[in-house]
C-alpha positions as CSV (number, residue, x, y, z in Angstrom):
1,L,97.5,110.6,119.0
2,S,95.6,111.2,122.2
3,I,92.4,109.8,123.8
4,P,89.5,112.3,123.5
5,A,88.5,114.2,126.6
6,H,85.3,112.2,127.3
7,A,83.9,110.9,130.5
8,I,85.3,107.4,131.4
9,A,83.5,104.8,133.4
10,L,84.9,101.3,134.3
11,D,83.1,98.6,136.2
12,T,84.3,95.0,136.6
13,R,84.7,92.2,139.2
14,L,88.3,91.3,139.9
15,E,88.9,87.6,140.8
16,G,92.1,85.7,141.2
17,N,95.6,86.0,142.6
18,F,99.1,87.0,141.5
19,E,99.3,84.0,139.1
20,Q,95.8,84.3,137.5
21,L,93.5,87.3,137.3
22,A,90.1,87.6,135.8
23,L,88.1,90.7,134.9
24,N,84.5,89.5,134.9
25,D,81.5,91.4,133.7
26,L,83.8,94.2,132.4
27,Q,82.0,97.3,131.4
28,L,84.0,100.2,129.9
29,N,82.4,103.5,128.7
30,L,84.3,106.3,127.0
31,G,81.9,109.0,125.8
32,A,79.4,107.3,123.5
33,S,81.6,104.2,123.2
34,E,81.0,101.1,125.3
35,V,82.8,97.8,125.5
36,H,81.8,94.8,127.7
37,G,83.0,91.3,128.2
38,N,85.4,89.1,130.2
39,L,89.2,89.0,130.3
40,Q,91.5,86.5,131.9
41,F,95.2,87.1,132.6
42,G,97.9,84.5,133.4
43,F,101.3,85.4,134.6
44,D,103.7,82.5,133.9
45,E,106.7,82.3,131.6
46,L,104.5,84.1,129.1
47,T,101.8,86.6,130.0
48,S,98.5,85.2,128.6
49,I,95.4,87.3,127.8
50,S,92.2,85.6,126.8
51,G,88.5,86.3,126.7
52,E,86.0,88.2,124.7
53,L,85.1,91.8,124.2
54,N,81.8,93.1,122.7
55,S,80.5,96.5,121.7
56,S,77.3,97.8,120.3
57,H,79.0,101.2,119.5
58,L,82.7,102.1,119.3
59,D,83.7,105.6,118.4
60,L,87.2,105.6,116.8
61,S,86.7,108.9,114.9
62,W,89.5,110.4,116.9
63,W,91.9,107.7,115.7
64,L,92.0,109.0,112.1
65,P,95.6,110.0,111.4
66,E,96.4,113.7,110.8
67,K,98.4,114.7,107.8
68,S,101.8,116.1,108.9
69,D,103.8,118.8,107.1
70,Q,107.0,117.5,108.6
71,P,109.2,115.7,106.1
72,K,109.5,112.0,106.6
73,S,112.8,110.3,107.0
74,Q,114.0,108.6,103.9
75,P,115.1,104.9,103.9
76,E,118.8,104.2,103.6
77,P,120.0,103.2,100.2
78,G,119.6,99.5,99.7
79,A,117.0,99.3,102.6
80,L,114.5,96.5,102.4
81,V,110.8,96.5,103.3
82,F,111.0,92.8,104.0
83,D,114.2,92.1,105.9
84,D,115.7,89.1,107.6
85,T,113.6,89.5,110.8
86,P,112.2,86.1,111.8
87,V,108.6,85.7,110.9
88,L,107.6,84.1,114.2
89,R,109.4,85.4,117.3
90,I,106.2,85.9,119.3
91,E,107.8,84.4,122.4
92,D,110.2,87.4,122.5
93,Y,107.3,89.7,123.4
94,G,106.4,87.5,126.4
95,V,102.7,87.6,125.6
96,E,100.2,85.2,124.1
97,T,96.6,85.9,123.4
98,D,93.3,84.2,122.6
99,L,90.7,86.8,122.1
100,R,87.3,87.1,120.4
101,L,86.2,90.6,119.4
102,R,82.7,91.5,118.2
103,F,81.7,95.1,117.4
104,D,78.2,95.9,116.1
105,L,79.2,99.3,114.8
106,V,82.6,101.2,114.6
107,D,82.5,104.9,113.9
108,L,85.6,106.1,112.0
109,G,84.4,109.6,111.6
110,N,84.1,109.6,107.8
111,T,82.5,106.2,107.6
112,E,81.1,103.3,109.7
113,I,81.9,99.6,109.7
114,K,79.4,97.1,111.0
115,D,79.3,93.6,112.4
116,I,83.0,93.1,113.0
117,D,83.9,89.6,114.2
118,L,87.6,88.7,114.8
119,G,89.2,85.8,116.5
120,V,92.8,86.5,117.4
121,A,95.1,83.8,118.6
122,L,98.8,84.6,119.2
123,H,101.0,81.9,120.6
124,P,104.7,80.9,120.3
125,R,105.2,80.1,116.5
126,L,101.5,80.6,115.7
127,L,99.4,83.5,114.6
128,R,95.8,82.8,113.6
129,I,93.0,85.3,112.8
130,E,89.8,83.4,112.3
131,P,87.0,84.3,112.0
132,M,87.6,87.6,110.2
133,S,84.5,89.3,108.9
134,L,82.8,92.7,108.7
135,R,80.1,94.6,106.8
136,G,80.1,98.0,105.1
137,S,77.9,100.9,105.8
138,T,75.2,99.8,103.3
139,G,75.8,96.1,103.2
140,G,78.3,93.9,101.5
141,A,80.8,91.9,103.5
142,I,84.4,90.8,103.9
143,S,85.3,87.3,105.2
144,G,88.5,85.5,105.4
145,R,91.2,84.0,107.5
146,A,95.0,84.5,108.1
147,L,97.3,81.9,109.5
148,V,101.1,81.7,110.1
149,D,102.0,78.4,111.7
150,G,105.6,77.4,112.5
151,R,104.8,74.8,115.1
152,R,106.0,71.9,112.9
153,G,109.1,73.6,111.4
154,T,109.3,76.2,108.7
155,P,106.5,78.8,109.2
156,E,103.8,78.5,106.6
157,M,101.4,81.3,105.8
158,N,97.9,81.0,104.4
159,F,95.8,84.1,103.7
160,D,92.3,84.2,102.1
161,M,89.9,87.1,101.8
162,Q,86.8,87.6,99.9
163,A,84.6,90.7,99.7
164,S,81.4,91.3,97.7
165,D,79.3,94.4,97.2
166,L,81.3,96.1,99.9
167,R,81.1,99.9,100.5
168,L,83.5,100.8,103.2
169,G,84.1,104.5,102.4
170,L,87.5,104.7,104.1
171,A,88.5,107.6,101.7
172,A,85.1,109.4,102.1
173,V,85.0,113.0,103.2
174,E,82.7,114.5,105.8
175,G,79.2,114.8,104.5
176,Q,79.7,112.5,101.5
177,S,76.7,110.4,100.7
178,I,77.0,106.7,101.4
179,D,75.5,106.0,98.0
180,T,78.7,107.4,96.4
181,Y,81.1,105.0,98.1
182,P,82.5,102.7,95.4
183,E,81.1,99.1,95.6
184,T,84.0,96.7,95.7
185,D,84.6,93.0,95.1
186,I,87.8,91.3,96.3
187,N,89.2,87.8,95.9
188,M,92.7,87.3,97.4
189,T,94.5,84.1,98.1
190,L,98.2,84.0,99.1
191,T,100.4,81.2,100.5
192,G,104.1,81.1,101.4
193,R,106.7,79.7,103.7
194,G,110.0,80.8,105.3
195,F,111.7,81.5,108.5
196,T,112.3,85.2,107.8
197,R,110.0,87.9,106.3
198,R,112.3,88.0,103.2
199,E,112.1,84.2,102.8
200,L,108.3,84.3,103.2
201,V,107.5,87.0,100.7
202,S,110.0,85.5,98.2
203,S,108.0,82.2,98.3
204,L,104.6,83.7,97.9
205,D,102.1,82.2,95.4
206,G,98.5,83.2,94.8
207,K,96.3,85.8,93.1
208,I,94.6,89.1,93.8
209,R,91.5,90.2,92.0
210,I,89.8,93.6,92.8
211,Q,87.0,95.4,91.0
212,A,85.1,98.5,92.0
213,G,82.0,100.1,90.5
214,P,81.3,103.8,90.2
215,G,81.9,106.1,93.1
216,K,83.7,109.1,94.6
217,I,87.1,109.2,96.4
218,G,87.7,112.2,98.6
219,K,90.9,114.1,98.0
220,T,91.6,115.2,101.5
221,T,90.9,111.9,103.2
222,A,92.6,109.7,100.6
223,S,95.8,111.6,101.1
224,L,95.9,110.4,104.7
225,F,96.2,106.7,103.6
226,F,98.8,107.1,100.9
227,S,102.5,107.7,101.2
228,D,104.0,110.9,99.9
229,F,105.3,109.0,96.8
230,M,101.8,107.5,96.0
231,T,100.2,111.0,96.5
232,D,102.8,112.4,94.1
233,L,102.3,109.6,91.6
234,I,98.5,110.0,91.6
235,S,98.7,113.7,91.1
236,K,101.0,113.1,88.0
237,L,98.7,110.5,86.6
238,N,95.5,112.5,87.2
239,P,96.1,116.2,87.5
240,F,92.4,116.7,88.1
241,S,92.8,115.1,91.6
242,E,94.8,118.2,92.7
243,T,92.0,120.7,92.1
244,N,88.8,118.6,92.6
245,E,87.4,117.7,96.0
246,Y,86.5,114.2,94.6
247,T,87.9,111.9,92.0
248,N,84.8,110.4,90.2
249,Y,85.5,106.8,89.3
250,E,83.4,105.0,86.8
251,C,85.2,101.7,87.6
252,S,88.5,100.1,88.5
253,V,90.0,96.7,88.1
254,L,93.2,95.2,89.5
255,A,94.5,91.7,88.6
256,A,97.7,90.3,90.0
257,D,99.2,86.8,89.8
258,V,101.9,85.9,92.3
259,V,104.4,83.2,91.5
260,S,107.5,82.5,93.6
261,G,107.5,86.0,95.0
262,V,107.0,87.8,91.7
263,V,103.8,89.9,91.5
264,A,102.7,90.3,87.9
265,L,100.1,93.1,87.6
266,D,98.1,92.8,84.4
267,P,96.0,94.8,84.1
268,V,95.4,97.7,86.5
269,I,92.7,100.0,85.2
270,L,91.3,103.2,86.7
271,N,88.5,104.7,84.6
272,T,87.7,108.1,85.9
273,E,85.3,110.8,84.7
274,Q,88.1,112.5,82.7
275,L,90.8,109.8,82.1
276,T,91.4,106.1,81.6
277,I,94.6,105.0,83.4
278,L,96.2,101.6,82.6
279,S,99.1,100.0,84.3
280,D,100.9,96.7,84.1
281,G,104.3,95.4,85.2
282,T,106.0,93.5,88.0
283,I,107.1,93.8,91.6
284,D,109.8,91.2,92.4
285,L,109.6,90.5,96.1
286,N,112.9,88.5,95.9
287,T,114.8,91.7,94.9
288,E,112.1,94.2,95.8
289,I,112.6,95.8,92.4
290,V,109.6,97.6,91.0
291,E,108.9,97.9,87.2
292,L,105.5,99.4,86.5
293,S,104.3,101.3,83.4
294,F,101.3,103.6,83.3
295,N,99.5,104.8,80.2
296,T,96.9,107.6,80.5
297,K,94.4,108.6,77.9
298,P,91.8,111.4,78.1
299,R,88.2,110.2,77.7
300,K,86.6,111.1,74.5
301,G,84.7,114.4,74.5
302,L,86.9,115.8,77.3
303,G,88.0,119.3,76.6
304,I,91.6,119.8,77.9
305,S,91.9,123.3,79.0
306,A,95.1,125.3,78.7
307,G,97.5,124.7,81.5
308,V,96.3,121.1,82.2
309,I,99.1,118.6,81.7
310,I,98.3,115.0,81.2
311,N,101.3,112.6,81.4
312,P,100.4,109.7,79.0
313,L,103.4,107.5,79.8
314,I,105.0,107.2,83.2
315,K,107.3,104.4,84.5
316,V,107.8,103.6,88.1
317,G,111.0,101.9,89.1
318,G,113.3,101.7,92.0
319,T,112.5,99.4,94.9
320,L,109.7,99.0,97.4
321,A,111.6,101.0,100.0
322,T,112.6,103.8,97.5
323,P,110.3,103.8,94.5
324,A,110.9,106.5,91.8
325,I,109.2,107.9,88.8
326,E,111.9,107.2,86.2
327,L,110.4,108.8,83.1
328,D,110.4,112.6,83.4
329,P,106.8,113.6,82.8
330,E,107.7,117.0,81.5
331,R,109.2,115.3,78.4
332,A,106.1,113.2,77.7
333,M,102.9,115.2,78.0
334,I,99.7,116.2,76.4
335,S,99.0,119.9,76.9
336,S,95.7,121.3,75.5
337,G,95.3,118.1,73.5
338,L,98.8,118.4,71.8
339,A,101.0,115.3,72.0
340,V,104.7,115.9,72.4
341,A,106.8,112.8,71.5
342,T,110.3,112.0,72.8
343,A,112.8,109.3,72.1
344,G,112.1,107.6,75.4
345,L,108.4,107.1,74.9
346,S,108.6,104.1,72.6
347,L,110.5,102.1,75.3
348,V,107.8,102.6,77.8
349,A,105.0,102.1,75.2
350,K,106.3,98.6,74.4
351,S,105.9,97.5,78.0
352,V,102.4,98.9,78.4
353,S,99.3,97.1,77.0
354,N,97.1,99.5,75.0
355,R,94.3,97.0,74.3
356,F,91.9,98.5,76.8
357,L,92.6,102.2,76.3
358,S,90.4,102.6,73.2
359,S,87.6,100.4,74.6
360,K,84.2,101.9,75.4
361,D,84.1,99.6,78.4
362,P,87.7,99.0,79.5
363,C,86.8,97.5,82.9
364,G,84.2,95.1,81.4
365,D,86.7,94.0,78.8
366,A,89.4,93.5,81.4
367,L,87.1,91.5,83.7
368,A,86.1,89.2,80.8
369,E,89.7,88.6,79.9
370,I,90.6,87.9,83.5
371,A,87.7,85.5,83.9
372,E,88.9,83.6,80.8
373,R,92.4,83.5,82.1
374,D,91.3,82.2,85.5
375,R,89.3,79.4,83.8
């Protein structure tokens, strides 16, 4: 990652001494980007940074990661994603912050995000992000707050986020129409407590609800945001994603309930132009063991051409650090519309709910069931 070769201009008034320093009337320009505001620095036992930064236009299109062909290092056997690192060891970094960030428009190259408003406070045994809000390219909004507070003993986490009618287009490709970004609603609430990351996630309670309307997900850009395992899983679930520039989604739904660190997913539905993909299962954050089943069914009226293989039943196991596709898809496939049964299929089928696969409106039926469950 390197800063683009644009003209840079910096203008500010320096005031203070070796103990306190202020950058007043700060104005920074980098190409078309501009940032202005005021910053204060304190140099005591902890270096403090406070103030506010504002921008009417911030170009971060150069920040988009590049897909590397280099193989990634694999985690050691038994490795944990959430280890015994203390949750709040902020004082170890020797820095505390109290910043307010407001950006009218951030250009990410493939999409734009508007009206970002973030308050970030980082102090010994305290992390607070509030407010936390932004808008998508065509409207819709995210709002929420995040707090990890250990000032009175065991650190406690509270995270809330809501989004409605949001079109971010993070997986859009160059030239994609804004109108084709999936419109998304999110409702997420999580609480937990613990001195270490492992203790914290093992105590999590809450719920996650996500639904998205019709839209397109670009193949090339989406691959930048997924791990190699997720990219491989998606290609096995939906072989059309390998050959098509876009995946055309009619709708998607995800519902997860979290109780004492166990994430129960029921259901996850992806209804694409060609396929309906259904998943359910658990992710146990206490052990980090993953048990997810996927069931895929071609949409009615779809002609499966020769050579196209659809894996109707796939199970994902392993751990968060080293997930694995446990059912060999070559032993459970539909090729040119012909089902090939194996002895292992029934075991997976018992763990997968089929109640939405034959529905004319699987997302609508799922949302109705989730709403009833929440009531």
